[in-house]
N, C-alpha and C positions, 0 to 999 in steps of 0.2 A: 504493499499499500504506499502510496506517495504522501499520504497525509492531507491530500486535497479532496474536497467533496465533488462528486460527479454532479452533472446538470440535474439529473433526476433527483438526487438527494437534496440539492438546494431547492428545487421546486417543491419538494415534500415539506421542507422546513418552512418555506414561505407560506404554503397553504395552512400549515399548523398555526403559524403566528397570526394569520389573518382570521382564522376561525376563533382563536383565543380572544382576539380583540373584539370580534363581533359578539361573542358570547358575553363578554364583560360589559358590553354597552347595551345589551338587550335583556334586562332582568325579567321582563314580562313572560318570557318563555320558560322561566323557572317555576312559575306558579299558576295554576288554574283551579277553580273550585272543584272539589271532589265530593261534595255533598250539597244539600239544598241550601239556597241563598235566601235570606230574609231581608226585606226592605221594611224598616220599622217607621211608623208614622206616629207622632206624638199628639195627634188631635183625633177627634171623632171622624168617621167616614163622611165624605161628601164635599169637603172644602177643597181649595185649590192645591194645597200641598199634598193632600191625599190623592187627588186626581193626578197630580204630577207623578207620584209614585206608581200608580196603576198604569199610566201610559208607558213608563219605563219598563215595567214588568211585561206588559203586552208586546212591546217591541223586541225585547230580549228573547221572548218565547216564540212569537210569531216568525221572527227572522232567524230563529235558531242560532242566535249569537252566543248562547251558553248551553252547555250540555246538561246542566243540572236544573231541577225545578226552581222557580223563583216565586216566593209568596209575599204578599203585602200584609203586615201585621199592625193593627192599630193598638197603641198603648198610651192613651191620653192620660194626662195628669201632671201636676207640678209644673205647669207651663212648658209642656213638652219634655221636661227633664227626665221623666220616667222612661221615655224611649231611649234617651241618650245614656242614661245610667244602665239600661238593659244591654245595650250593645257593648258597653264598657265592661260588663261582666264576662265578655268574651274577648278580652284584650288580645291583640295580635292575631285575631281570627278574621280573615278577609271574607268570610261567608256572611257576615252581618253588616248591614248598611243601615243608615237612617236618613231621613229627610230633615233639612234644617230650614229655619226662617229666622228673622231677627232675634228671637228669644234666646238663641244660642249665645248671643252677645249681651242682650239686655237683662237677662235673668240675674247675672252676677252684679251688674251695675245697680239694679233696683233692690238687690237683696232678697230676691224671690227664691233663688237657689244658688248654692255654692259652685255647681258645676260650671266650668268656664269653657270658652271656645278653644282654649289651648289644651284642654283635656281630651280632645278627640283628634281624629286624623281627617283633615279636609280632602275631599276627592273631586268635587266639581261644584261650580255655581251654574245654575240653569237658566232662570228667568226672573222677571220682575213684573209687577202689576200695580198701577196706581190705585189709591184708595178712593172709594166713592161713599157717599152718604145717602141712605135710603130711608123711606117711610112707607107706611101702608098706603095703598092706592086711595083710600077714602080719607086720608089724614088732612086736616086743615092747613098743614105746612106745605106750601106750594114750592118754595124755593129755600136755598140755604140761608138767604137773608131773613126769611120768616123764622127759621130756627134760631138764628142769632138774636133777633129782636125779642123773642120770647125769653131766651136765656139772659138777656141783658136786664130785663125787668125782674126776673126771678131765676137765678142760676140753678136752682133745684126744681124748677117747674117741669122739666122734661128729662127723661132718661135716655142716655145714648149707650148702646151695647157694642161689644166687639169680642174678639176671641183672645183670651189670656191677657193678664197684666204684662205690660212691657212689649206686647206684640207690635207689629207695624201698624195695625189698625188702631191700637191704643195710642201709640206715639203720634200717628197721623191725625187722630182726633184731637189729641192734646195740642199739637202744633197749630192746627187751624184755630182752635178756641183761644189760645194764648195770643196768636197773631191778631185775632179779632178784638183783643183787649179784655177778654174775660179772665176771671180768676179760676184756673183749672182746678184748684183744690176744693172749690165750692160746687163744682158740677157733679151731677148724678151719673157717674160712669158705672156700667154693669159689665163684668167679665164673665165669659163662658169658656168651657173647655175646648170649643171648636166653633168655627164660623158658621157651620150648619145649625148649631144650637141657638146661636144669636138670631139667625134668620127665623127659626121656629118661634122664638120668643116674640119677635116683632109681628109675625103673622098672627100670633095668638093675642096680640094686644097688651103684652106684658111689659114691653118697652116702647118708647116713642120713635126711636131712630136707631139705625146701626151704621157703624163705619166698617167697611169691608173691602176686599178686592172686588172688582167689577164682575168677574166671572162667578163669584159666590152667589150673586143675586140675579144673574142673567136669566135663568128659567122663570123666576118669579116676576121679573120685570116684563118679560115677554108675555107671560100669562096675565099681565095687568093686576097682579096681586100686590106688587110693590112698585114704588115709583122713585126714581133717582131725583135728588134735589141739588146735588153739587158733586163736582169731581176735583179731588186734590191733585191736579195735573197742570203742567205748564200750558197745555192747550186741550181743547175738547177731544174726547176719545172718538175714534172712527166708528166704533160699535154703537156709540150713543151721541151722535152729533148735535142733538137738540138740548143736551144737558150742559148747562153753563159751568165753567170752572169757578173755583172759589175766587180766583183773581178777578174774574169778570164780576163777581158779586161783592168786591171790595176788600177781599182778604188775600194778600199775596203769599199764599202758602201752598206747597205741594209736597207730596210724600208717596213713596212707592214701597210695596212689599217685595221681598225677594226670597227665592227658594234655592236650596242647594242639596248636595249629597255628602255625607261623611261616613267614615268608618270608625271603628273603636280605636282607642289609644294603642300604641305599640305595633301598628301594622308594619310589615317589612317593605322594603323598597320593591320587591318583586310583586307583592300584592297591590301596592299603590300603582305600579306601572301597568298591571293588568287592568284595573278599573279606569285608570287614565285613558288607556287605549279604547276600552269598551264603551265608556260613557261618551267619549269623543265621537264614536261612530253612532251612538244613539242620537245625539243632538244634531248630527249631520244627515240623518235619515229623512226620507221624504215624509214618513209617518209623523215623526216628531214635529217637523216644520209645518205640517198640515194642522196638527193639534194646536200648536202655538198660535197659528193664525185664527183658528176656530175660537179659541178662548180669549183672543186679544192680549196675549202675553207678550212681553218684550223679550226676545231672545238675547241672553247675556251670558253665554257660556265662558267659563274659565276652567283651566285644568287645575290639578291638585296644587301645584306650587303657587299659581296665581290666586287660587282661592284662599290660601293662607294669607297672602298679602292683602287681599280684599277684606278678610275678616279683621286683620290688624287695623286697617283704615276705618272700618265700620265701628270698631271698638272705640276709637278716638272720637269719631264724629257723634256716635250715639251717646257717649259718656257726656259730651258737652251739651248735646240737646236735652238729654234727660235731666241734667242738672238745671238747665234753664227752665224746664217744665216742673221742677220741684219733685221729680220722681227718682232721682239718683239717691243711693244710700249714703247717709251722712257719715 
């Protein structure tokens, strides 16, 4: 032997090196679910965050993106924290996912629950939707201005419902009222475990108005059971062009709800990479885009790394806003 490598040996060495580099940069191939996957929702069935989870489930199964069964489990309670505590009982297990909304940030700020957004693994941000205000179709309140005039004369005269303390619906309602010059602490706010429960209370005449995402009340508005009186958006919604914004009614306030997907704490890089890839495919699918358009949601996809940065920003922004509204823990 001369000590020199043959051309075939050099070729084999290069191929081995390239393979090693590829394997090191593609951790998704190292993990796939080998048992049923649960998507946990921290509110009652029927609201937008629950619907989002069921759309993801349907796309994953219909398009056979995943070999294992996928189920949606509702675990309402503790302002969504029961769902997040449940998946954290399965730390490091990529078979357990949960839906998020602003409570993942606001719970800690308001003192509602100690679980923080840093205690879980962000996987994706999905969409957002502006807050609307609704009343029963036969309500004497015809506009948002009517609601404000009643509250200005007596802050406790009317009740405004929403889903969960510290939710986007709560924050949106508080922001509108404070911007309108009302004392938020004197208002009669009523919190429910889910948006669908707030709708039921309004239909039953137990509350006077609700603040919710537009899609939450879309069916009732179409059936002329409920009526929108204001939209907390920069401009009128395409789905409801006749409904004036709060700005048009003299209150320069807008606020949107957002939804995302998380996993338990301690997920591996391979598990995160798997869901990064798969959820990215879900939000690019024709089925997802069709549903987004149907519900009037704003597509705002972010991957795992960018979701973490998003939550960091939201934490700072919502901390300042909740402090201004007098809702932050002292």
